[in-house]
N, C-alpha and C positions, 0 to 999 in steps of 0.2 A: 795281681788281679786274679781272683779265683775263677777257675774254669770248671765246667761240667765234665764228666768222664768222656762224653763224645767230643767236646771241644779239645780236651787234653790229648785225645788220640791224634787229632790233626796237628796240634801244636808240637807234639813230640817227633813228628816225622822229619827226617832230614832230606827228603827228596827236593830237588831243585824246583819242580813245578807241582803244585798241589791244587786239586780241584775239589771244592766242597759244595755239593748240591743238597739243599735243605728245604724243609717246609718253612712257612712264615713263623717269625718270632722264635726261631731256633737259638738266636744269640750270636749270629755271625758277625754283627757289628762289634760286639765285645771282643770276639776273637781277633778281628781285623785290627782293632786298636792295640791289643796286646802284642800282636805280631809286628806291627809297625814300630812300637816302642822297643821291642826286642832288637830288631835290626838297627834302629837308630841309636841304640845304646853304644854301638861301636863308633869310634871317631870318624868324622868326615864321610859319612854315608848319606846317600840321597835316596829318600823313600817317597814313593808316590802312591796316592789313593785315587783311583779313577772310577767314576760313576758314569751312568749314561748322560747326565747333564751336570753342569756346574752347580745349578740350584740344588739338585739332589745330593751332590757331594757335601754341600754346606749343610743342608737340612739333616742328613743322616748322621754325620760323624763329627762335624767341626766342633761343636760345643763339648761333646763328650771327650774328644781327643785333647782339647785344651785343658779341661779340668784334670784329666789324668796326668798330663805332663806337668801341670802346675803342682799337683800333689807330690810328684816326684822331685820337684824343684830342679828340673832339667832345662827350663826355658831361658834362652838368652833374650830373644825378642820375637814379636808376633807381627806379621803383616796381614792385617784383616782384609785388605782389598784383594790380595792375591792368595788368600787362604794358605799361607805358608808359615810354618813355625821353625825358627832357627834355635838349635840347642847349644848349650855351653861347650859341648865337645866338638863342635864344627859340623855336626850332622844337621840335616833339614828334612822336614816332612811337609809335603805339599799335596793339596787336594785339587783334583782336576776334573773337568767334564769332557766327555768324548764327543759332544755334538759337533765340535770343530777339530777333527782329528789331526789336521795338518799343524795346528798350533802346538801339538805335543812332540813334534820332531826336535831332534838335536841334542837332547840331554842324555847323559849316561846315568842309568838308574841301578841301584844296588838291590832294591826290593820294590816290587810292584804288587799292589792289590787292585784287582778288577772286580768291583762289586756289582751285582745284578748284571753280570757280563752278557747274559743272554739277550739283553736289551741294547747292547752295544754292537755296532756294525763290526763284523769280523775283520774287515780291513784295518780297523783301528789298531787291532793287535798285530795281525800278521805283517802289515806293511809299515806301521809306525812304531808301536810299542815294543814289539819283539826285538828289533834291531837295537833299541836302547839298552837291552840287557846283555848284548854281546861283549862289549869291551870289559865289563865288570864281572862277567859270568854271573849276572844277577839272578835272583830267585823271584818267583811269582806265586801269588795265591789268588785263585779264581773262586768267587763265591756267588751264590744266587739260587733262585728257585728255577726249576726246569721249565722249558718252553716247548717241549715236544722233540721227537726224534729228528724232525726236519731242521731244527735250529743248530747253529754252529756250536752251541754249548754242549750238545750231545757228543760231537766229535772230540771236543776238548776232554770231556769226561772219559771217553773211551781211550784216550792216549795212554792211560795206565796199563791197558792191556797190550798196546803195541810197543811201548817203551817203558817197561817197569823199572828200569835202572834209574831213570830221571823223573818219572811221573808217578803220582799217587792220587787216587780218587776216593771220595767217600760220599755216601748218600744217607742222610739222616732225616727222619720225620720231625715234625714240630715237637711231638712228645719226647723224642730223644734228647732235645735240648734242655729239658727240665725247667723251662720258664713258664710254660702254659699247662694248666691242669687238664687231666683227662676229661673232666666234666665240660670244660670250655670247648675242647676239641669236639666232643660229642654234640654239643649245641651247634657248632659250625657244620658238622656232618648233616644235621637235620635241615639246615638252611640252604646249603649249596648243592648244586647238581654233582653227580658222581665224578665227572671229568674234572671239574674245577677243584673239588675237594682232594682228589688224588694228586693233582699238580701242586696246589698251594699248601697242603698240610702233610701229604704223604711223600712229597718230593719225587713223584713218579713222572717219567718221561712218557706222557700219554700222547696218543695220536687221535685223529678224527675218527678212528675206528673203521676206516675204509681201505686198509692196506691190502694190496693184491697178495703179497707173500707173507701173510699173517703168521705162518708157522716158523718164520725165520727168527732166530734169537742169536744175537751176536755172541753172547756168552757161551752158548751150547753148540752153535753151528760153525763158528769160526775156530778151526783147529789146524795147526800146522801139519802138512803132509810130511811124514818121516819115513815113508816106505822106500824101497829100493828104486833106483832110477828106472822109469818105465820103459818097457820094450815095445809098447803099443799105446796109442792114444785114441780117445774119442773126442770129437770136436763138434759142438753145437754152433751153427753159423746163421747169422741174420744178414740179409743183403740190403744195405742202404748206402747211398753215396756219402752221407754225413751222419753217422759214421757206418762203415762196414764193421761188423762185430763178430767176435768168436770167443767161445769159452772152451778151454781145454780141460778134459776130464781124465782122471786115472781111476780105474776100478779095481778094488780088491774084494773079491767075493761079492757080497751083497751091499758093500759100502762104496760110495763114490766121493771122490775129492775133486773140486774145481781147483786146479793147481796153477792156472795161468789165464790171462785175458788179453784180448787184442781189440783195440779200437783204432780204425784207420779212417781219417777224414779225406774227402775228395779223392776216393780211391775206387778200385774195382776188384773183381774176383781174382784176376791174374796177379795183382799185387798182393792180395791176401795169401795166395798160394806161395808166392816168393817169401813172404814174411814167415809163414809156417816152416818152410824149408830151412830158412836161415836160423830160426830158433831151435829147430830139432834136426840137425844135420845127420845125427847118428841113428835116427829111426827111419827105416825103409818106408817109402810111400805106401806100399801095400799093407803096412801095419798101422796106418792112420785111417780111421773111419770117420767120415764127416756126415753129420745129421743136419742138413740145411733146411731152410724155409722151402716148403713144397713148391713155392712159386718159381724155384730155380729151374724147374723143367721147361718153363717158357721164357723166363726173364733173361735179358742179355745186358751185360755191362761192359762189353768190349766192342771194339770196332770191327772185329772179324765176323760178327754175325752168329757166333756160337752161343749156346745157352750157358748160364752159370753152372748148371749141373755138368755139362760136357767139359767145361774148363777144369772142374774138380776131378772128373774121371780121367781126362787126358794127363793130369798131373800124376796119375798112378794111385790116387786115393780111392778107397772103397767108399761109395756114396749110398746112403740109405735115407730115402725120403718117401712118404706116402704119396699116392697119386693126387690127393687133394688134401686141403687143410682139414684137420679134425677141429671140432668145436674148441674155441679158446678156453672155455671153462674146463674142459677135460684136461687140457694141458696144464692149466693152473693147478687143478686138483692133483695132478700127477707130481708136480714139483713140491707142493705143500705136503703131500703125504710122505715124500722122501725126507723133507726137512724135519717133520715130526708127525708120526702116525698117531692115530687115535689112541693107541696103546702107549704112547710116549717114546717110541723107538725113532731115533734119528739116524738116517742112513746117507745123508748128504751133508758133507762138510766143505767149507770154503777155506782155502789157505789164506792167511793174513795178507799175503802179497797181492791178492785180488781186491784191491781197495775199491775200485770203481764198481765191481760186481756187488760187494758188500753194501755200498751206498745205494745201489739200485734196488737191492732186495729189501732194504729198510724203508725206502722213500717212494717206491712206486705205488700209487694209489689208484683207486677207481675214480672215474668222473663222479662228481657229487650227485647223489640220488640215483645212480645207475650201477649196473654190473659190468660196465665197459671200462677196461683199463685205459688210463689217461695216456694218449700217444703224443701229447704236446709237452710233457715234462722233461723228456730226454732220458728218463730212467727205464725205458722199455727195451732198448736195443739189446743190451747184454742179457737181460732176463728172457727176452724172446729167444735168443740163441740157446740159452740153457733149456728153455721150455721145449724146443724142437727135439733135443736129445732125450729128455725124460719122457716126453709124450710117445716117442718111438720105442724106447728100450724098457721103460717102466710105466706103461699106460694104465690108466684107471679103467678096469674092466667092470662092466655091469653084470651083476649076478642074475638078473632077469632081463630077457630080451623084451624090448618094448613091443606091444601088440598094436596092430593096426586098429583104428577106430572101428567099432562095430555098428552096423546099421540096425536100428531098432524098428520093428513094425508090429502090426497086429493081425492075427489070423481070425477070420470070421467063420464060424461053423454052425451047423444046425444043432439045436438042443435035442 
């Protein structure tokens, strides 16, 4: 089965888990059939193709798969009702729908294709299909068009950055596939809105355009901290019962790394202090500076009646907080300017171990139609903790002081 250069790149990879994000009509079905046949060519293998629904699996690949295997003269028998093909070498290829994920339990699979996986519930893979690959050390191919950064397909796509030993990812446009002409794609560009075209033809993980931390880019801002063990720490802290949150920073010159994160549910400030001491027993308290929510001056989360700020000070930490909240927008601008300045300089990096902070930086949005960050999503606590630090240490300063409104009047004089 001939493949385009882009398809061939994916087919030649030996990684156990491969993720292919493409534009429409790239030719991923052709690639999937080729890969299923390749794995099933070995004796006594079980190969599954899983689509969002049983009807989609049948409509997308069943006829083409049968014809391909008939041409190869590999087929022993076909079960039309169960969409399963049994081969002469003892292998089988079955097509499944993910709308009833529990029905997929129990089998050991050697090779799995999840097509249009962004439209499949993530639990179908993590809780049902992933265990089926364990006994066989089976391989998997994820294919589909992107559905935005908030979809689990984006997390799967990013696994190649977190675990390059076992994962590989590719992103190809429709044009890269070689099956659709440039003229046809240009016609689609004229008919579709920009967001839809970017997603469906350019295979871009687009968002609604209302990200709070728009300057964050996982490729450029997620960098492993490889400096010396720190002798002092800066900690941004947000006070909530569910959860209390803290981001631990290490600074080298004008560059800052987030190296650790803490989320504690049903907790209080005293327990947060204990957790920090347990994690960093070799750093003296006076070398730990906390930048908390300014409300810590009045807020109390312990039964003793002392404020959160006092608890931090009594623990020996240096505490720096303004007397009142600065405008949220100023803090947001301070963080974004560190993530990427107007000149393209990135001075804020996040260690890959801070998985929750990375998720929050990518997914925290403004409420629709407003400039108010969404506080109901759960993505705000760690980013608020980071914001308190940057707003204090790296504030956005205005070049021109705002002037008080002037009162205009008219003077009447004799001519």
